[in-house]
N, C-alpha and C positions, 0 to 999 in steps of 0.2 A: 374565377371563371371555372365552370364545371367541365369535366371531360365527357367525351361522347359515351364512354362506358358507364357513366353515371346516369345517362338518360335511357340506355337500353335495358330493359328488364332481363334478368337472368333466366333465360328460357332453357329448360333441360328437356331433352327428348330421350326415351330409352325404347329399345326393341327387346321384347321378352317372349320366351316359349315355355317357361317352366314356372311353377308356383313360387319357387324360391326367387327367381329373378323378378317376378311381378312384385313380391313383398318387398324386395329391396328397392325397386323403383319407386314404390309408393312411399316407403320410409324415407327415401331421399328427396321427396317432394317433387318428383318429375312433373313438369307441366304437360307433357304428352307422352303417352305410353302406347306403343304399337304391339298388339298381341297376335301371335300367329300360332299355328298348330291347333291341337284339340282344345288347348286351354281357352281359346277365344270363345268356343261355344259354352263352356262352363261359366266364363265371366258374364256372358250375355244372360244366363239363367240367374246368376247371383244378382245382376242389376235389375232384372225384370221382376224379381220377388217383390211383392207389395210390402208396404211399410209395416202393417200389422203382422203379416206372415213373417217378415224379417225379424221383428222384435221376438216372436215365438222361437224361430229358428236359432237366432244368435245365442240364446240362452243355452240351448243344447251344444251348439258349436263351441261355445266358451268352455263348458265342461270338458269336451274332448280335447281342446287345445291345452287347458290347464293340466289335465291328466298326462298328456304327452310331454309337455314341457317339464313336468315334475318327474319323469322317468329318469332313472339313473343312467347317465351316458357320458362318455368321455368327451363328446361334442358340446360346444356351448349351445344354450337353448335357441338362440337365434339362428344357428346353423342347422338345426334339426328340420328336415323336410323330406320330401320323397327321395331326393338325391343322397342326403346324409345318412338317413336310417335305412334306405332301400324301401321300396313299396311294400314288401312283406311286413316290415317293422311298423310302418305307419298304419297300414291296412289292418294288421292283427290287433294293434292297440285300438284303433278306430272301431272295428267290429266288436271287440270286447266292451268298449264303452257304449256303443249304441244297442247292445243287447238288452239294456234296461229299457222297459216299455216307455217310460216317460221321455227319454232321450231320443229313442227311435221314432216315436210318433212326431216329435218336433222337427227334428233335423231332416231325417230322410223323407218324412211325409211332405215337407214344405219344398224341398229342393231336389230330391232324388238322391240316391246313394252315391253315384259318381261325382255329382256336383258337391255333395256334402263332404266327401273325401278330399276334393280339391280345395274346398273353403277351409276345412281344418288345416290342410297342408300350407296354404297361404297364411293362416293365422299363426301356425307354429313357426314358420320361417320368419314371420314378421314380429313375433314376440307376443302375440295376443289378439284379441278381437278387434282392437283399435284400428289395425291395418285393414280389416274387412269393412268396417264402418267408413273408413276413408276412401276405400275403393268404391263404395256406393256413392260417394259424393262426386265422383268424376262424371263428366258427360260422356256418353257412349256413342260412337259412330261406327257404322259398318262401311268398310270400303274395300272393294275388290275381295281378296281372300283374307283380310286381316280385320281386326277390331281396333279402333283407335280410341283411347281414353284421353279426355282433355279436362284439365282443372276448370271447374266453373268459375 
């Protein structure tokens, strides 16, 4: 005889406001993620980026993420993010990386500087570009003053 809990799917829901919280929710395979604050607008842009443009942008984003994760720091790589490094640290590293013409033209040209910084922060907090690709696999719904991401 099966228990009721065997028949009910394990549904997880998370509410997030920061890049670090979003990365954690995605890594934990949350079924539903409610995003509020300024982050919701950045996620809309990341999700709206076309497939071809995303392939171009993710290469530059990956370079930035790898460079930040490789930075010597007392914090674990997955803990590095806007909160852990402080905006100045991430921004300084990000701006140094995007100073190269190839990276600047792909990342900032496709998403814009603010969204690119947010994408890099999500990737760093999530441990790599995989979390960003997984983010793009969620279905996005706009509801009131929040964005809801649902697993497809």
